[in-house]
N, C-alpha and C positions, 0 to 999 in steps of 0.2 A: 480459825476464823481470818488468817489470812490468806490463806488458802480457798476460801469461800468466797472471800473478796473477788480475788485473781478469776477466779470461774465465771463470777455473776459479770466481770466485765468483758472475759472474752464471750460470754453469750451476748452480752449486748454489741459490744461492735460488732459480733459475726450477725447479730438481727439488723442494724445497721447498714452494712455491706449490703445483704438482701433487698433491704427497702429500696437503698441506693440503684441497685440493681435493677431494680426493678420500675423503678421509675425511667431507667434512661433505656430499657427494652420497651416498655410502653410510648414512652415519645418516637423512639425509633420508627417503632411502629406505626406508631400515627402520620408522622410524616410521610412514611411509606402509602401509610391508607392516601394522606390529601393528594398526595404525588400522582397513586394510580387514577385518583379521583378526576385532578386537572388535566389527567393524560386521556380519560375519556370524553370527558366535559371537550377540550382543544378539536378531540377529533369529531366529535357528532357536530362541533361548530363548523368545522373544515366541510363537511358534507353537508349541512345545512347552508350555506354560504354558495359550494356549489351547487346546491341545488337551486338556487335565487338566481344565482350567473345564468343558468339554462332556463330558469322562465323566461329573464330576461328573453334573453337571443330568440327563443321558441314564439312570444309575441312581436318582438321587433321584425319576422318574417311572415308575418297576417297583415299588417298594417299598412296604408294609403295615406299614410299624411307627415312630410315630411320634419314640420316640425315639434311633433311628438314622437317621430324615429331619433329625433338626435336625444330630443330630453333621455329618451329609453336608454339610448347609446351609453350618457354619460352618466347614467345610475348604475349602468351593465358596468363600470369602468371603474368604479366606485366601489362595488359590491367584490370584485376580483383586487384588487386595489389592498383592501379590505385584508381578503381573502393570503393574502399573499405574506404580510405581517402578523396573520395569526402561522400562520408555518413555523414564521421565526420566533416567537416568542417562546420563550422558558417557561415549563412546569411550574418553576416556583412561581411568576410573575403571574398570582390570584389575581392580581387588581385589572391587569389590562385584561386578561381573559372572561373577567365580568363586564370588563366596561365594553369587551366586542360580543357577549351575547346580549345586551343589551343596545348595540348599536344593528344588533340583528334583526331586534323588533323592531325599531323603525324602520328599515329598511323594509320590512313586510308592508307594516302599513303606506310605505311608499308605493311599494309595488299596484297595493293594491288602488290607492289612488288614479294610477298608471288605465290600474282594468276598467274602471269604469268610465276614463274616458273612451276609450276602447269600443266598452259597450256600445255609447253612448253612438258614436262614429260608426255603425255597426260593416265596421272593416276587419273584423278580427275572426277569425276561426280558433275555438283555444281548444281544438281536439284532434290535434296532432299525438297520431297514435305509435310513432318507429319512424327509424332514422329514413328510411325514405320518400318517405310522406313531408317530413322536413324538406327533406335535398328537391323534391319534387314543386312544393310550396317557395323555396329559398325562387329557386332559377325561377319558376312564376312571376314575384314578388319584384325580384331584379330587371326582368324583360318589362315588365308594366313598368319599373321608374324610369328602364332607358327611352323608353318610346313615351312617358311625359316629358322627358327631360328636352327631346325633341322636339317636341310639339310647344314648348312654349319659350316664345324671345325673350321672355323679358325676366327670365329667369337669372341673377347675376350669380351668387352664391350657393357652395355646397351646403350640405343638408347640416352640419352643423350652425352654417351660417344662417340659416333661412333662420332657427331658432332665437338667433340673436337679433334679428330686424324688426327695428318700427315696424308699427300699424297705427291705423288710422279707421277713427270713424263719425258720424254725424257732421260730415264735412256739409256746411252751408255756404250759400255766394250771396250776399246783399248789394243793390245798389242803392248809393246814396245820395240824396241831395247836398246842396250847399248849408242846410241846415243840418246834414247827418240823418234825414227822414227815408225810408225806402221810398224808392219811386223807381217806376219801369219803364218812364218816357225818356225815351233814349237821349232826346235833346239838353234832360235835366242831371243826367248822373254825373258828378262829379267823383264820386269814388266808389270805388269796389271791396268790400269790406267781406273775406274767408275766413272761415271760420269750424273749428275741426274740433277733436278728441284726438289727443296719443295715449293708446291703449298702453298698460301696463304691464309691464314683460321684465321680470328679473331676472333672466337670461340674457338681456340688453347689457353694453356697457353704460355705465354711469358720467355725469359732466357735460360741460356745453355742448350742443348741440347747434348746426347752424340748418335750419329749414327753409329749404326753395321753395316759392310758388310759379309756377310757368302759369299764365292767360294766354290763350290763344282765340281770334276772332272767327266769328267764319267762315274767313278765306283761309283761315290756316294761319294768320299772320301771329308773330308773337307782342303781345304788347309790353313795352320794355323801356325803359329812362337813357339809357346807355347797354351801346355795343360790344364795351366792356364790362357790363353786368354779366359775367360767366361761371359756371360751377363744374366740376368731373364728375362725367355720367355715362358710363359702357365706355372710358378708353378716350370719348371726345369734351369738347370745354363747346357745352351749350347756353344758349342766354337763361337768362330767369327776370321776371316782371317785380317779383316785392322777394324778400327774406327777412329771416328776423331769429337774433340768437336763442332758444332756451337751456335752461339749465334741466337736467333730465337726470333724475333721484331712482328710476325705476314704475315707479306711481303713475296710475292716470294723469292727466293736466289737459287743462282746457287753453287753447290757440287761437288767437286773434292777427291776424295782418292784412293790411289797408294797402291797396294800392291807388294811387293817384290817377285819375284822367286828364293827359294832358293833348291825347290825339282825338280823331275821329272815330266813333265809335260806329258800326255800322248796324243792323238789327238782324236776330237769327238767334241759332245756339252758338253758346260757346263754350270753351272746356279748360277746366284747373285741372292739371297734375299738381301731386305735391312731392317734393324730394328732401331726403336725410339718409347722410349716409353712404350717401353716392347711390342709394335704393329709391325706387320710385315707394312712398307708402300712399297715395292716396288719389284719386282722380273724380270728377264732379263734372255734370256738363248745366249748365244754365243757359235762358233763354235772356235774349233784352229786348223788347216789344219795340215799335214805333214811338 
């Protein structure tokens, strides 16, 4: 009877050892399978990030829009940075690999957004077929850009700076009398009202910005209250007629600036130039009659 119990105990112990061995083997195999799957996914992600970066490079070669060119370059740098991070991620860090997988989907949507813009401008040819054509297109695009830069005297900044430059729209100038009513009779004009919209720009810096207005009469004379009213433009100090400080948060905003008339006006065509951050952001001509 004792021998029977001993034999039964030995059998039970053996079975337990076999089960434990099987569990360990299964866990190791499962871990190995997970690492192989993560390795395959990581390699596939690297290829897709690389392909996405190449697409950005191709589209940059086909556009003639400095602002859009700069935004494409920023997104391409973001893709390249995430690709470099992916190369250093450990296979066991499945959480980060999954996050980078989701990030890739977002980057693809961003690219699709830019492709729609490019198509609407009719400035792109997405049928690049081989390396030789890419070189040819790049040379042609660079040549065109250099020619354009040489002919544009008012350009102040490089491509990336162009993307963050403020712009205006809906510029209007009203001649007001002493009752703040609109008039076009030169002898009754007491003040000029310059109104405009500062367009939204998510790439521009936010915070306080000083808006300067220069008003010139038909004799090309600046209307100003003091010779000391100056601001910097193209490396020089130039005069302004009026200014206003705004708090820009990136969204579209309406601005109104007034200039009180103390000088004698002459009839004819006047010109208003609007400046911010050292850049000319708007121009408007208007006429004051007799």
